[in-house]
VEXDO-926326 format. One record per atom (N, C-alpha, C): residue number from 1; residue in three letters; atom name; x, y, z. Coordinates in steps of 0.05 Angstrom, whole numbers, plus 5000, padded with zeros to 4 digits. Example, Ala and Ser with C-alpha at 12.3 -4.5 7.8 and 13.67 -1.06 7.14 Angstrom:
BEGIN
SITE   n res atom   px   py   pz
SITE   1 ALA    N 5264 4886 5156
SITE   1 ALA   CA 5246 4910 5156
SITE   1 ALA    C 5264 4934 5156
SITE   2 SER    N 5257 4955 5142
SITE   2 SER   CA 5273 4979 5143
SITE   2 SER    C 5258 5001 5157
end
This chain:
BEGIN
SITE   n res atom   px   py   pz
SITE   1 MET    N 6903 3262 4922
SITE   1 MET   CA 6916 3244 4941
SITE   1 MET    C 6901 3217 4941
SITE   2 LEU    N 6875 3218 4939
SITE   2 LEU   CA 6860 3193 4939
SITE   2 LEU    C 6865 3177 4914
SITE   3 PHE    N 6869 3191 4892
SITE   3 PHE   CA 6875 3177 4866
SITE   3 PHE    C 6902 3163 4868
SITE   4 LEU    N 6921 3176 4881
SITE   4 LEU   CA 6948 3165 4884
SITE   4 LEU    C 6947 3140 4902
SITE   5 VAL    N 6932 3141 4923
SITE   5 VAL   CA 6930 3118 4941
SITE   5 VAL    C 6917 3094 4927
SITE   6 SER    N 6897 3099 4910
SITE   6 SER   CA 6885 3077 4896
SITE   6 SER    C 6901 3067 4872
SITE   7 LEU    N 6920 3083 4863
SITE   7 LEU   CA 6937 3076 4841
SITE   7 LEU    C 6962 3059 4849
SITE   8 ILE    N 6971 3063 4874
SITE   8 ILE   CA 6995 3049 4883
SITE   8 ILE    C 6994 3019 4882
SITE   9 PRO    N 6972 3006 4891
SITE   9 PRO   CA 6971 2977 4889
SITE   9 PRO    C 6973 2966 4860
SITE  10 TRP    N 6960 2981 4842
SITE  10 TRP   CA 6961 2972 4814
SITE  10 TRP    C 6990 2976 4803
SITE  11 ALA    N 7003 2997 4811
SITE  11 ALA   CA 7030 3002 4802
SITE  11 ALA    C 7049 2981 4814
SITE  12 GLN    N 7044 2973 4839
SITE  12 GLN   CA 7061 2952 4851
SITE  12 GLN    C 7056 2925 4837
SITE  13 LEU    N 7031 2920 4829
SITE  13 LEU   CA 7025 2895 4815
SITE  13 LEU    C 7040 2894 4788
SITE  14 ALA    N 7038 2916 4774
SITE  14 ALA   CA 7052 2917 4747
SITE  14 ALA    C 7082 2915 4751
SITE  15 LEU    N 7093 2930 4770
SITE  15 LEU   CA 7122 2928 4775
SITE  15 LEU    C 7131 2901 4784
SITE  16 SER    N 7115 2887 4800
SITE  16 SER   CA 7123 2860 4808
SITE  16 SER    C 7123 2841 4785
SITE  17 PHE    N 7103 2842 4767
SITE  17 PHE   CA 7104 2825 4744
SITE  17 PHE    C 7128 2831 4726
SITE  18 LEU    N 7133 2856 4721
SITE  18 LEU   CA 7156 2863 4705
SITE  18 LEU    C 7183 2855 4718
SITE  19 LEU    N 7184 2858 4744
SITE  19 LEU   CA 7209 2850 4758
SITE  19 LEU    C 7213 2820 4757
SITE  20 VAL    N 7192 2804 4761
SITE  20 VAL   CA 7195 2775 4759
SITE  20 VAL    C 7203 2767 4731
SITE  21 ALA    N 7191 2779 4711
SITE  21 ALA   CA 7198 2773 4683
SITE  21 ALA    C 7227 2780 4677
SITE  22 ALA    N 7236 2803 4687
SITE  22 ALA   CA 7263 2812 4682
SITE  22 ALA    C 7283 2793 4695
SITE  23 ILE    N 7277 2784 4719
SITE  23 ILE   CA 7295 2766 4733
SITE  23 ILE    C 7296 2739 4719
SITE  24 LEU    N 7273 2729 4711
SITE  24 LEU   CA 7272 2703 4697
SITE  24 LEU    C 7285 2703 4670
SITE  25 LEU    N 7286 2726 4657
SITE  25 LEU   CA 7298 2728 4631
SITE  25 LEU    C 7329 2729 4632
SITE  26 GLN    N 7340 2735 4655
SITE  26 GLN   CA 7369 2737 4657
SITE  26 GLN    C 7381 2709 4656
SITE  27 GLN    N 7405 2708 4643
SITE  27 GLN   CA 7419 2683 4640
SITE  27 GLN    C 7434 2677 4666
SITE  28 SER    N 7432 2653 4675
SITE  28 SER   CA 7446 2645 4699
SITE  28 SER    C 7473 2635 4692
SITE  29 GLY    N 7493 2644 4707
SITE  29 GLY   CA 7521 2635 4702
SITE  29 GLY    C 7527 2609 4716
SITE  30 ALA    N 7511 2601 4735
SITE  30 ALA   CA 7516 2576 4750
SITE  30 ALA    C 7500 2553 4739
SITE  31 SER    N 7513 2531 4735
SITE  31 SER   CA 7499 2507 4726
SITE  31 SER    C 7490 2491 4750
SITE  32 VAL    N 7479 2467 4745
SITE  32 VAL   CA 7471 2450 4767
SITE  32 VAL    C 7495 2441 4784
SITE  33 GLY    N 7517 2437 4771
SITE  33 GLY   CA 7541 2429 4785
SITE  33 GLY    C 7552 2451 4804
SITE  34 GLY    N 7546 2476 4796
SITE  34 GLY   CA 7555 2498 4813
SITE  34 GLY    C 7541 2500 4839
SITE  35 SER    N 7516 2489 4840
SITE  35 SER   CA 7501 2490 4865
SITE  35 SER    C 7511 2469 4885
SITE  36 PHE    N 7526 2449 4875
SITE  36 PHE   CA 7537 2429 4893
SITE  36 PHE    C 7566 2432 4899
SITE  37 GLY    N 7577 2455 4894
SITE  37 GLY   CA 7605 2461 4900
SITE  37 GLY    C 7623 2459 4877
SITE  38 GLY    N 7616 2447 4856
SITE  38 GLY   CA 7633 2446 4832
SITE  38 GLY    C 7627 2469 4814
SITE  39 GLY    N 7645 2478 4799
SITE  39 GLY   CA 7640 2501 4782
SITE  39 GLY    C 7665 2518 4779
SITE  40 ASP    N 7664 2536 4760
SITE  40 ASP   CA 7687 2553 4755
SITE  40 ASP    C 7685 2578 4772
SITE  41 MET    N 7702 2580 4791
SITE  41 MET   CA 7701 2602 4810
SITE  41 MET    C 7716 2627 4800
SITE  42 GLY    N 7734 2624 4781
SITE  42 GLY   CA 7750 2646 4772
SITE  42 GLY    C 7742 2656 4745
SITE  43 HIS    N 7716 2656 4740
SITE  43 HIS   CA 7706 2664 4714
SITE  43 HIS    C 7696 2693 4714
SITE  44 ASN    N 7709 2709 4698
SITE  44 ASN   CA 7700 2737 4695
SITE  44 ASN    C 7679 2739 4672
SITE  45 TYR    N 7658 2754 4676
SITE  45 TYR   CA 7637 2755 4657
SITE  45 TYR    C 7629 2784 4652
SITE  46 THR    N 7628 2792 4627
SITE  46 THR   CA 7620 2819 4620
SITE  46 THR    C 7593 2819 4606
SITE  47 ARG    N 7575 2835 4615
SITE  47 ARG   CA 7549 2837 4602
SITE  47 ARG    C 7551 2856 4579
SITE  48 ARG    N 7538 2848 4557
SITE  48 ARG   CA 7538 2865 4533
SITE  48 ARG    C 7511 2865 4520
SITE  49 GLY    N 7504 2886 4507
SITE  49 GLY   CA 7479 2888 4491
SITE  49 GLY    C 7454 2886 4507
SITE  50 PHE    N 7436 2868 4499
SITE  50 PHE   CA 7410 2865 4511
SITE  50 PHE    C 7413 2856 4540
SITE  51 GLU    N 7432 2839 4546
SITE  51 GLU   CA 7436 2829 4573
SITE  51 GLU    C 7443 2851 4592
SITE  52 LYS    N 7459 2870 4583
SITE  52 LYS   CA 7466 2893 4600
SITE  52 LYS    C 7442 2911 4605
SITE  53 THR    N 7426 2915 4584
SITE  53 THR   CA 7402 2931 4586
SITE  53 THR    C 7382 2917 4605
SITE  54 LEU    N 7379 2891 4603
SITE  54 LEU   CA 7361 2876 4620
SITE  54 LEU    C 7371 2877 4649
SITE  55 PHE    N 7397 2875 4653
SITE  55 PHE   CA 7408 2877 4680
SITE  55 PHE    C 7402 2904 4693
SITE  56 ARG    N 7407 2925 4678
SITE  56 ARG   CA 7402 2952 4689
SITE  56 ARG    C 7373 2958 4693
SITE  57 SER    N 7356 2948 4675
SITE  57 SER   CA 7327 2952 4679
SITE  57 SER    C 7316 2936 4703
SITE  58 THR    N 7329 2914 4709
SITE  58 THR   CA 7321 2899 4733
SITE  58 THR    C 7327 2915 4758
SITE  59 ILE    N 7350 2928 4758
SITE  59 ILE   CA 7357 2945 4781
SITE  59 ILE    C 7338 2968 4784
SITE  60 VAL    N 7331 2981 4761
SITE  60 VAL   CA 7312 3003 4762
SITE  60 VAL    C 7285 2994 4771
SITE  61 LEU    N 7275 2971 4761
SITE  61 LEU   CA 7249 2960 4769
SITE  61 LEU    C 7249 2954 4799
SITE  62 ALA    N 7270 2942 4809
SITE  62 ALA   CA 7272 2936 4838
SITE  62 ALA    C 7271 2961 4855
SITE  63 PHE    N 7285 2982 4846
SITE  63 PHE   CA 7285 3007 4860
SITE  63 PHE    C 7257 3020 4860
SITE  64 LEU    N 7244 3019 4837
SITE  64 LEU   CA 7217 3030 4835
SITE  64 LEU    C 7197 3015 4852
SITE  65 PHE    N 7200 2988 4852
SITE  65 PHE   CA 7182 2972 4869
SITE  65 PHE    C 7186 2979 4899
SITE  66 ALA    N 7212 2981 4907
SITE  66 ALA   CA 7217 2988 4935
SITE  66 ALA    C 7207 3016 4941
SITE  67 LEU    N 7210 3034 4923
SITE  67 LEU   CA 7199 3061 4927
SITE  67 LEU    C 7169 3062 4929
SITE  68 SER    N 7155 3046 4912
SITE  68 SER   CA 7126 3045 4914
SITE  68 SER    C 7117 3031 4939
SITE  69 ALA    N 7132 3011 4949
SITE  69 ALA   CA 7125 2999 4975
SITE  69 ALA    C 7128 3019 4998
SITE  70 PHE    N 7149 3035 4996
SITE  70 PHE   CA 7153 3055 5017
SITE  70 PHE    C 7132 3076 5016
SITE  71 ALA    N 7124 3084 4991
SITE  71 ALA   CA 7102 3104 4988
SITE  71 ALA    C 7076 3093 4999
SITE  72 ALA    N 7071 3068 4994
SITE  72 ALA   CA 7046 3055 5004
SITE  72 ALA    C 7046 3055 5035
SITE  73 LEU    N 7070 3051 5046
SITE  73 LEU   CA 7072 3051 5075
SITE  73 LEU    C 7067 3078 5087
SITE  74 ILE    N 7078 3099 5074
SITE  74 ILE   CA 7075 3126 5084
SITE  74 ILE    C 7047 3137 5080
SITE  75 LEU    N 7035 3131 5056
SITE  75 LEU   CA 7008 3142 5051
SITE  75 LEU    C 6989 3123 5063
end
């Protein structure tokens, strides 16, 4: 149990770096004009290949980070 408690902060640190990297690697669909109200609102976008894998891995990393934060709270 003591080993797990000392391992959780390191796991959270690694997960946070991976999560930030995964978020920054994703392609943004909004340009600068989109932030000021202009932009294509009716655009459907399908993720394929590496982008789909990156999107799903971001979700998994976020879930694991939230789970580790909850475990740190409980322990």
